[in-house]
C-alpha positions as CSV (number, residue, x, y, z in Angstrom):
1,X,16.6,-4.0,-9.6
2,X,13.2,-3.1,-10.9
3,X,12.3,-0.3,-13.3
4,X,9.6,1.8,-11.6
5,X,6.8,3.5,-13.6
6,X,4.5,5.8,-11.6
7,X,1.1,6.6,-13.1
8,X,-1.1,9.0,-11.2
9,X,-4.1,11.2,-11.9
10,X,-7.5,12.3,-10.8
11,X,-10.7,10.3,-10.5
12,X,-11.7,8.6,-13.8
13,X,-8.5,10.0,-15.5
14,X,-7.7,6.6,-17.0
15,X,-4.8,5.8,-14.8
16,X,-5.7,2.2,-14.1
17,X,-6.5,1.5,-17.7
18,X,-3.2,3.0,-18.8
19,X,-1.2,1.0,-16.3
20,X,-2.9,-2.2,-17.6
21,X,-1.9,-1.3,-21.2
22,X,1.7,-0.6,-20.1
23,X,2.0,-4.0,-18.4
24,X,0.5,-5.7,-21.4
25,X,3.1,-4.0,-23.7
26,X,6.1,-4.6,-21.5
27,X,5.8,-8.2,-20.2
28,X,3.9,-11.4,-20.3
29,X,3.9,-12.7,-16.7
30,X,2.3,-10.0,-14.6
31,X,0.9,-9.9,-11.1
32,X,-1.7,-7.4,-10.1
33,X,-1.5,-6.2,-6.5
34,X,-5.0,-4.8,-5.5
35,X,-5.4,-2.6,-2.5
36,X,-9.1,-2.2,-2.7
37,X,-11.5,-3.7,-0.2
38,X,-15.2,-4.5,-1.0
39,X,-17.0,-2.7,1.8
40,X,-20.2,-2.2,-0.1
41,X,-22.1,-3.4,-3.2
42,X,-20.9,-0.5,-5.3
43,X,-17.3,-1.2,-4.5
44,X,-17.8,-4.9,-5.1
45,X,-19.0,-4.0,-8.6
46,X,-16.0,-1.7,-9.2
47,X,-13.6,-4.5,-8.2
48,X,-15.5,-7.0,-10.4
49,X,-15.1,-4.7,-13.4
50,X,-11.4,-4.2,-12.7
51,X,-10.9,-8.0,-12.5
52,X,-12.6,-8.7,-15.9
53,X,-10.5,-5.9,-17.5
54,X,-7.3,-7.8,-16.8
55,X,-5.9,-10.7,-18.8
56,X,-6.8,-14.1,-17.4
57,X,-3.3,-15.3,-17.0
58,X,-2.2,-12.6,-14.7
59,X,-1.5,-13.3,-11.0
60,X,-3.5,-11.5,-8.3
61,X,-2.5,-10.5,-4.8
62,X,-5.2,-8.7,-2.7
63,X,-3.4,-6.7,-0.1
64,X,-5.1,-3.7,1.5
65,X,-2.6,-3.0,4.3
66,X,0.9,-4.7,4.1
67,X,1.9,-3.4,0.7
68,X,5.7,-3.0,1.3
69,X,6.0,-6.6,2.6
70,X,4.0,-7.8,-0.4
71,X,6.3,-6.0,-2.8
72,X,9.4,-7.6,-1.2
73,X,7.8,-11.0,-1.2
74,X,7.0,-11.1,-4.9
75,X,8.0,-14.3,-6.7
76,X,10.6,-13.9,-9.4
77,X,8.3,-15.8,-11.8
78,X,6.7,-12.4,-12.6
79,X,8.1,-10.0,-15.1
80,X,5.9,-7.1,-14.1
81,X,3.8,-6.0,-11.1
82,X,1.0,-3.4,-11.0
83,X,0.1,-1.8,-7.7
84,X,-3.3,-0.3,-7.8
85,X,-3.7,1.9,-5.9
86,X,-1.7,3.9,-3.4
87,X,-4.6,6.2,-2.5
88,X,-6.8,3.2,-1.5
89,X,-3.9,1.8,0.5
90,X,-3.5,5.0,2.5
91,X,-7.3,5.1,2.9
92,X,-7.3,1.5,4.3
93,X,-4.5,2.5,6.8
94,X,-6.5,5.6,7.9
95,X,-9.7,3.5,8.3
96,X,-7.7,1.0,10.4
97,X,-6.8,3.8,12.7
98,X,-3.1,3.6,11.9
99,X,-1.4,6.8,13.2
100,X,0.0,9.3,10.7
101,X,3.6,8.7,11.8
102,X,3.2,5.0,11.2
103,X,1.6,5.6,7.8
104,X,4.5,7.8,6.9
105,X,6.9,5.1,8.0
106,X,5.1,2.6,5.8
107,X,5.1,5.0,2.8
108,X,8.9,5.4,3.2
109,X,9.3,1.6,3.4
110,X,7.3,1.1,0.3
111,X,9.5,3.8,-1.5
112,X,12.6,1.9,-0.4
113,X,11.3,-1.6,-1.3
114,X,9.8,-1.0,-4.7
115,X,13.3,-1.1,-6.3
116,X,14.0,-4.4,-4.5
117,X,11.0,-6.2,-6.1
118,X,11.9,-9.4,-7.9
119,X,10.2,-8.2,-11.1
120,X,11.7,-6.3,-14.0
121,X,9.0,-3.6,-13.9
122,X,6.8,-2.2,-11.1
123,X,3.9,0.0,-12.3
124,X,2.4,2.0,-9.4
125,X,-1.0,3.7,-9.7
126,X,-2.0,6.6,-7.4
127,X,-4.5,9.4,-7.0
128,X,-3.7,13.0,-7.8
129,X,-4.7,14.9,-4.6
130,X,-2.9,18.3,-4.9
131,X,-4.9,20.1,-7.6
132,X,-8.3,20.4,-5.8
133,X,-9.6,22.6,-3.0
134,X,-8.4,22.2,0.6
135,X,-10.7,19.6,2.1
136,X,-13.1,20.8,4.7
137,X,-12.5,18.2,7.4
138,X,-9.5,16.8,9.2
139,X,-9.7,13.2,7.9
140,X,-9.9,14.4,4.3
141,X,-6.9,16.7,4.9
142,X,-4.9,13.8,6.5
143,X,-5.7,11.7,3.5
144,X,-4.7,14.4,1.0
145,X,-1.4,15.1,2.9
146,X,-0.5,11.4,3.2
147,X,-1.2,10.5,-0.4
148,X,0.6,13.7,-1.5
149,X,3.6,12.5,0.5
150,X,3.4,9.0,-0.9
151,X,3.2,10.4,-4.4
152,X,6.3,12.6,-3.8
153,X,8.3,9.6,-2.5
154,X,7.3,7.3,-5.2
155,X,7.8,9.9,-8.0
156,X,11.3,10.5,-6.7
157,X,12.2,6.8,-6.9
158,X,10.5,6.3,-10.2
159,X,12.3,6.0,-13.5
160,X,9.2,7.3,-15.3
161,X,6.3,9.4,-14.0
162,X,3.1,9.8,-16.0
163,X,0.2,12.0,-15.1
164,X,-3.1,11.1,-16.6
165,X,-5.4,14.0,-17.8
166,X,-8.7,13.1,-19.4
167,X,-7.4,9.7,-20.5
168,X,-4.2,11.2,-22.0
169,X,-0.8,10.2,-20.6
170,X,1.4,13.2,-19.9
171,X,5.0,12.2,-19.3
172,X,6.6,14.3,-16.6
173,X,9.7,12.2,-15.8
174,X,12.3,11.8,-17.2
175,X,12.4,15.4,-18.1
176,X,12.7,16.2,-21.8
177,X,15.0,19.3,-21.8
178,X,14.9,19.6,-25.6
179,X,11.2,19.8,-25.7
180,X,11.1,22.6,-23.2
181,X,13.8,24.6,-25.0
182,X,11.9,24.5,-28.3
């Protein structure tokens, strides 16, 4: 049974960088599961920069759609897996015209399957979508709602939840009762 660490935050909050540092600290054999697709030159450059920021010995699985199956199919040779990022995965499903009910089903499957991964640790990266304004168009609201649902499901399953704020990790789970009482 895998330990689950969920790292989420806003755009440019440092969530991916932090997830990479966590994986480097915890284990040696790591696989990076990338959900991004290079649809334009700017995204190609972002993906290139992400690739060069990772250690050369890490495995790579590029999977924009079938994330739950990919997690279940991980080889036990890996000690850790990073999934980056849930928001892009949901976006890919929306752009593939997958219906909301089917996306919700896939989100629940991922939530159920992350514990079954054959790695010691799974680090999941996602976008924070609940602190901004209500989006002005239906597609953006669907995206926000579905990523928000995914974040809730993954956070509930996670052993640790870390929110990134301006590059600073803020641990929100497990809850430290002593710190709140002081």
